[in-house]
C-alpha positions as CSV (number, residue, x, y, z in Angstrom):
1,M,31.7,21.2,5.5
2,S,31.0,22.7,9.0
3,L,28.0,21.5,10.8
4,E,25.4,23.9,12.2
5,T,23.3,23.0,15.2
6,Y,19.6,23.4,14.5
7,S,17.0,24.2,17.2
8,S,13.5,22.5,16.6
9,E,12.2,26.0,15.6
10,Q,15.0,26.5,13.1
11,F,14.6,23.0,11.6
12,S,10.7,23.4,11.2
13,G,11.0,27.1,10.0
14,A,13.4,26.1,7.3
15,V,11.4,23.3,6.2
16,L,8.1,25.3,6.1
17,S,9.9,28.3,4.1
18,W,11.0,25.8,1.5
19,F,7.5,24.2,1.5
20,D,5.8,27.6,0.8
21,Q,8.0,28.2,-2.3
22,H,8.6,24.7,-3.6
23,G,6.2,22.2,-2.1
24,R,3.4,20.4,-3.6
25,H,0.1,22.2,-3.1
26,D,-2.1,20.9,-6.0
27,L,-2.4,17.1,-5.2
28,P,-6.2,16.0,-5.3
29,W,-6.4,15.2,-1.5
30,Q,-5.1,18.7,-0.7
31,Q,-7.9,20.5,-2.4
32,H,-10.8,19.7,0.2
33,K,-9.0,18.7,3.4
34,S,-11.0,16.3,5.6
35,A,-10.1,13.5,7.9
36,Y,-11.6,11.0,5.5
37,L,-9.9,12.2,2.4
38,T,-6.5,12.5,4.3
39,W,-7.0,8.9,5.6
40,I,-7.8,7.4,2.1
41,S,-4.8,9.3,0.6
42,E,-2.4,8.2,3.3
43,I,-3.3,4.6,3.1
44,M,-3.0,4.6,-0.7
45,L,0.4,6.3,-0.5
46,Q,1.8,3.6,1.8
47,Q,4.6,1.9,-0.3
48,T,3.1,3.5,-3.6
49,Q,4.1,6.6,-5.5
50,V,2.1,9.6,-5.8
51,T,1.8,9.4,-9.6
52,T,0.5,5.8,-9.3
53,V,-2.0,6.8,-6.5
54,I,-3.7,9.8,-8.2
55,P,-6.0,8.0,-10.6
56,Y,-6.9,5.4,-8.0
57,Y,-7.7,8.0,-5.4
58,R,-9.9,9.9,-7.7
59,R,-11.9,6.9,-8.8
60,F,-12.2,5.7,-5.2
61,V,-13.5,8.8,-3.6
62,E,-16.0,9.4,-6.5
63,K,-17.4,5.9,-5.7
64,F,-17.1,6.3,-2.0
65,P,-17.3,9.9,-1.2
66,D,-17.6,9.6,2.6
67,V,-17.0,7.1,5.4
68,Y,-20.7,6.0,5.3
69,A,-20.5,5.0,1.7
70,L,-17.4,3.1,2.1
71,A,-18.8,1.3,5.3
72,A,-22.0,0.4,3.3
73,A,-20.0,-1.0,0.4
74,D,-19.6,-4.7,-0.5
75,I,-15.8,-5.7,0.1
76,D,-15.7,-7.0,-3.6
77,A,-16.6,-3.4,-4.8
78,V,-13.7,-2.0,-2.7
79,L,-11.2,-4.5,-3.9
80,H,-12.3,-4.1,-7.5
81,L,-11.3,-0.4,-7.4
82,W,-8.0,-1.4,-5.6
83,T,-7.1,-3.9,-8.3
84,G,-3.5,-3.2,-9.6
85,L,-2.6,-0.9,-6.6
86,G,-1.2,-3.8,-4.5
87,Y,-0.9,-4.6,-0.8
88,Y,-4.5,-5.5,-0.7
89,A,-4.7,-5.7,3.1
90,R,-4.8,-1.9,3.0
91,A,-8.2,-2.0,1.2
92,R,-9.5,-4.7,3.6
93,N,-8.4,-2.6,6.5
94,L,-10.0,0.5,5.0
95,H,-13.3,-1.2,4.8
96,K,-13.0,-2.6,8.4
97,A,-12.0,0.9,9.7
98,A,-14.9,2.5,8.0
99,L,-17.3,0.1,9.7
100,Q,-15.5,0.9,13.1
101,I,-15.9,4.6,12.6
102,V,-19.5,4.3,11.6
103,N,-20.4,1.8,14.4
104,Q,-18.2,3.1,17.3
105,Y,-17.8,6.8,16.5
106,D,-21.1,7.6,14.8
107,G,-19.3,8.5,11.5
108,E,-16.9,11.0,13.1
109,F,-13.1,10.3,13.0
110,P,-11.6,10.2,16.6
111,L,-9.4,13.2,17.4
112,S,-6.4,11.5,19.1
113,V,-3.6,9.4,17.9
114,F,-4.3,6.7,20.5
115,E,-7.9,6.4,19.3
116,L,-7.0,6.5,15.6
117,E,-4.4,3.8,16.2
118,G,-7.2,1.5,17.4
119,L,-8.7,1.5,13.9
120,S,-7.7,-1.2,11.4
121,G,-4.7,-0.4,9.3
122,I,-3.8,2.8,11.0
123,G,-0.6,3.1,12.8
124,K,1.1,5.9,14.8
125,S,2.5,7.8,11.7
126,T,-0.7,7.5,9.7
127,A,-2.6,8.6,12.7
128,G,-0.3,11.7,13.1
129,A,-0.8,12.5,9.4
130,I,-4.6,12.4,9.5
131,L,-4.9,14.6,12.6
132,S,-2.1,17.2,11.6
133,I,-3.2,17.5,7.9
134,S,-7.1,17.5,8.5
135,S,-7.2,19.2,11.9
136,N,-3.9,21.0,12.1
137,K,-3.3,19.3,15.4
138,R,0.4,18.9,16.5
139,A,1.2,15.1,15.8
140,A,4.4,13.7,14.5
141,I,4.8,11.4,11.6
142,L,7.5,8.9,10.5
143,D,6.7,7.5,7.0
144,G,9.5,6.3,4.7
145,N,10.2,9.7,3.3
146,V,10.5,11.4,6.8
147,K,12.7,8.5,8.1
148,R,15.1,9.1,5.3
149,V,15.4,12.9,6.0
150,L,15.8,12.4,9.7
151,A,18.3,9.5,9.4
152,R,20.5,11.6,7.1
153,F,20.1,14.8,9.0
154,Y,21.1,13.2,12.3
155,A,23.3,10.4,10.8
156,V,21.3,7.6,12.6
157,E,23.1,4.5,12.1
158,G,21.1,1.2,11.9
159,W,18.1,-0.2,10.3
160,S,14.8,1.5,11.3
161,G,13.2,-1.8,11.7
162,K,15.0,-2.2,15.0
163,T,13.2,-0.9,17.9
164,A,16.0,1.2,19.3
165,I,16.6,2.9,16.0
166,A,12.9,3.5,15.4
167,Q,12.8,5.2,18.9
168,Q,15.6,7.4,18.0
169,L,13.9,8.5,14.8
170,W,10.6,9.1,16.7
171,Q,12.4,11.3,19.2
172,H,13.7,13.4,16.3
173,A,10.3,13.5,14.7
174,E,8.4,14.6,17.9
175,Y,11.1,17.2,18.7
176,N,11.0,19.0,15.4
177,T,7.2,18.9,14.8
178,P,6.1,22.6,15.4
179,Y,3.0,23.8,17.3
180,S,2.5,26.4,14.5
181,R,1.3,24.9,11.1
182,P,1.8,21.3,12.0
183,G,-0.3,20.2,9.0
184,D,1.9,22.1,6.5
185,Y,4.9,20.8,8.2
186,T,3.8,17.2,7.8
187,Q,3.2,17.7,4.1
188,A,6.4,19.6,3.8
189,M,8.6,16.7,5.4
190,M,6.8,14.2,3.1
191,D,7.5,16.5,0.0
192,M,11.2,16.9,1.0
193,G,11.8,13.2,1.2
194,A,9.9,12.6,-2.1
195,T,11.4,15.4,-4.1
196,L,14.7,16.4,-2.6
197,C,16.0,13.8,0.0
198,T,15.4,11.0,-2.4
199,R,16.9,7.6,-2.0
200,S,19.2,8.0,-5.1
201,K,20.6,11.2,-6.4
202,P,19.4,13.4,-3.5
203,K,19.4,17.3,-4.4
204,C,21.5,18.2,-1.5
205,E,22.4,21.5,-3.2
206,V,19.0,22.8,-2.8
207,C,18.1,21.4,0.6
208,P,16.9,24.0,3.1
209,I,18.5,22.2,6.0
210,I,21.8,21.1,4.4
211,S,24.0,23.1,6.7
212,G,22.8,21.0,9.6
213,C,22.9,17.6,7.9
214,A,25.4,15.2,9.6
215,A,25.4,12.8,6.8
216,K,26.4,15.5,4.3
217,A,29.0,16.8,6.7
218,Q,30.6,13.3,6.9
219,E,30.0,12.8,3.1
220,R,28.0,9.6,3.7
221,V,24.7,10.6,2.4
222,K,24.3,7.4,0.3
223,E,24.7,5.3,3.4
224,F,21.6,6.6,5.0
225,P,19.1,5.3,6.0
226,F,20.6,1.9,6.7
227,S,18.9,-0.9,4.7
228,K,17.3,-4.0,6.2
229,P,20.0,-6.8,6.3
230,K,19.5,-8.8,3.2
231,K,18.1,-12.4,3.3
232,T,17.8,-15.0,0.5
233,I,14.3,-14.7,-0.8
234,P,12.8,-18.2,-1.3
235,V,11.1,-19.3,-4.6
236,R,7.8,-21.1,-4.7
237,Q,6.1,-22.7,-7.6
238,T,2.5,-23.1,-8.6
239,L,0.4,-24.0,-11.5
240,M,-2.4,-21.4,-12.0
241,L,-5.3,-23.0,-14.0
242,L,-7.2,-21.4,-16.7
243,I,-10.1,-23.8,-16.6
244,E,-12.6,-23.2,-19.5
245,N,-16.2,-24.4,-19.6
246,A,-18.1,-25.0,-22.9
247,E,-18.9,-21.3,-23.1
248,G,-15.1,-20.4,-22.8
249,E,-15.6,-18.8,-19.3
250,K,-12.8,-19.2,-16.8
251,L,-13.2,-20.6,-13.3
252,L,-12.4,-18.2,-10.5
253,Y,-12.7,-18.7,-6.7
254,Q,-12.6,-16.2,-3.8
255,R,-9.5,-16.4,-1.6
256,P,-9.8,-16.5,2.2
257,P,-10.3,-13.0,3.8
258,S,-6.9,-13.1,5.3
259,G,-3.5,-14.1,4.0
260,L,-2.0,-13.9,0.5
261,W,-4.4,-11.9,-1.9
262,G,-7.0,-12.1,0.9
263,G,-10.5,-11.6,-0.3
264,L,-9.6,-11.3,-3.9
265,W,-10.8,-13.6,-6.7
266,G,-8.2,-15.9,-8.2
267,L,-7.5,-18.7,-10.6
268,P,-7.2,-22.3,-9.0
269,Q,-3.8,-23.1,-8.0
270,L,-2.4,-26.7,-7.8
271,A,1.0,-28.5,-7.6
272,D,-0.1,-31.1,-10.2
273,L,-2.9,-31.1,-12.7
274,R,-3.9,-34.6,-11.8
275,D,-5.1,-33.2,-8.3
276,C,-8.1,-31.4,-10.0
277,A,-10.6,-34.1,-8.9
278,S,-9.4,-34.4,-5.3
279,E,-8.7,-30.6,-4.7
280,L,-11.3,-28.8,-6.8
281,Q,-14.0,-31.5,-7.2
282,L,-14.1,-31.3,-10.9
283,E,-12.8,-33.2,-13.9
284,V,-10.7,-31.6,-16.4
285,D,-9.5,-32.9,-19.9
286,I,-5.8,-33.3,-19.2
287,N,-5.2,-34.0,-22.9
288,S,-6.4,-30.5,-23.6
289,A,-3.9,-28.9,-21.3
290,I,-1.6,-26.4,-22.6
291,Y,1.4,-25.2,-20.3
292,L,2.2,-21.6,-20.9
293,E,5.3,-19.5,-20.4
294,P,6.0,-19.3,-16.7
295,V,5.7,-15.7,-15.0
296,R,7.4,-14.6,-11.8
297,H,5.5,-12.5,-9.2
298,T,7.6,-11.1,-6.3
299,F,6.1,-10.5,-2.8
300,S,8.2,-8.8,-0.1
301,H,9.1,-12.1,1.4
302,F,9.2,-14.7,-1.5
303,H,9.1,-15.1,-5.3
304,L,6.2,-17.0,-6.8
305,D,6.9,-18.7,-10.2
306,I,3.5,-19.3,-11.8
307,T,3.1,-21.7,-14.6
308,P,-0.3,-20.8,-16.3
309,V,-2.2,-23.8,-17.7
310,K,-5.1,-23.6,-20.1
311,V,-7.3,-26.7,-19.8
312,K,-10.9,-27.5,-20.7
313,L,-13.5,-28.7,-18.3
314,A,-14.2,-32.4,-19.2
315,T,-17.9,-32.4,-18.2
316,D,-20.3,-29.9,-16.9
317,T,-20.8,-30.0,-13.1
318,E,-22.4,-28.0,-10.3
319,Q,-20.0,-29.5,-7.7
320,I,-17.0,-27.3,-7.9
321,M,-15.0,-26.3,-4.9
322,E,-18.1,-26.3,-2.6
323,A,-16.1,-25.0,0.3
324,V,-15.4,-21.7,-1.3
325,A,-17.3,-19.1,-3.5
326,T,-16.8,-19.7,-7.2
327,L,-17.8,-18.1,-10.5
328,W,-17.4,-18.5,-14.2
329,Y,-15.8,-15.4,-15.5
330,N,-16.6,-14.0,-18.9
331,T,-13.6,-12.0,-20.1
332,N,-15.9,-10.2,-22.7
333,K,-18.1,-9.1,-19.9
334,P,-15.9,-8.8,-16.9
335,A,-17.5,-8.9,-13.5
336,N,-16.7,-6.0,-11.0
337,I,-14.6,-7.9,-8.6
338,G,-11.2,-7.6,-7.0
339,L,-8.6,-9.7,-8.9
340,A,-5.1,-10.5,-7.9
341,A,-2.7,-8.6,-10.2
342,P,-1.1,-11.7,-11.9
343,V,-4.7,-13.2,-12.3
344,K,-5.9,-10.0,-13.9
345,K,-2.9,-10.1,-16.4
346,L,-3.5,-13.8,-17.3
347,L,-7.2,-13.2,-17.9
348,E,-6.4,-10.3,-20.3
349,Q,-3.7,-12.2,-22.0
350,Y,-5.3,-15.5,-22.5
C-alpha cells in the first residue's frame, strides 16, 4: 500500500473523529472528571486492564472520595482495598502522594507536568494524562497503548526501554498532541491502543490513520513495538508457613514498607522449618507439619516457588517475631488488612 504523510493536525483530527464515534465514553472515571479521580484511575490502569480496574476503582473512590480522605487513611486500609490488583507499590505511592498534595499544595493538585512528576508514583505520562483529561491542558502521554500506536505508525525500531527509542516516541507524542481538545485526544489514543491497535490481532481495517501507518505499508505490524530482549527468569524457592495456634488462627506478619509486597501482611517464610526458633522466636510442632502442593507466583523479574506448610504452634508464647508487627488471623472473621495475593489464596484454601 502507498503511504500518506500526515501533519499533526491530520493525525489528531482523524483520531478525534474516530473517538467521537467509536471511543469509550461511559467509563466510571469519565463521568465526573477531576484531577483526583483521573489520578486514581490512571494509577490503577498501569499494567492492568480496564475490566479488572472498574470494580476496584468504584470501591476505592467510595471509601476515599477525595484526596483528604486518602491522605487521612491508614495505609493498611488502602492496601486492603488494593488486594488482588497487584503491583502494590502503586497503592503505597498513592497514599504518599495524597499526603504530599495535602501538606505541600493545600489539597489542590499542581497544574504543571513538572510539579506533578514530583509526587510519588507519578511519571511524565501519568502527569500528562491528569492535566489533559481533568483540565484540558495540552500535555502529551506515552503509556503502553500509545507507545504501540506510535511505534507502528512511524515504524520505530528498537525497544522503548532504551533512552534513544523512548525519546523518539516522546517526540512523536508531543508533535501530534493537539491544542484543541487535548483531553479527548489523550483518551482517544489510549482507546485506540486498547481496542484497535492491540498487541495481537489489531483491527487495521477500521483504523482511522491506517493510510499513514508505516508498519502496515511494510506489512510488519506484528513486529512493532519491539519487545524487551529476553532474559532467563531465575527461580527462587521458599516455605510459606501456615502456623496455627490453639484456636486455629494463622500467624501473619507485616512486611517492610519497601521491597517485595511492601507494607502487606504475609505468612512467615523460611528456607527450613527447623529455623523457626532462631528466625521467628517461636516453637512449632515439627511432627505436625504437612507439606502441601507447591504453587508458583511469577513476578516481573523472577519466579517464586512456594511450598505451603501447615504446622501447629508447640506452646503458646507472646514472644513472636518481636522486630515486626504480627497478628493471629481468624479466617472466619478476616481483618481488613492488605494481603499479598498468594497469601490471600492460601488462607482461603487452607
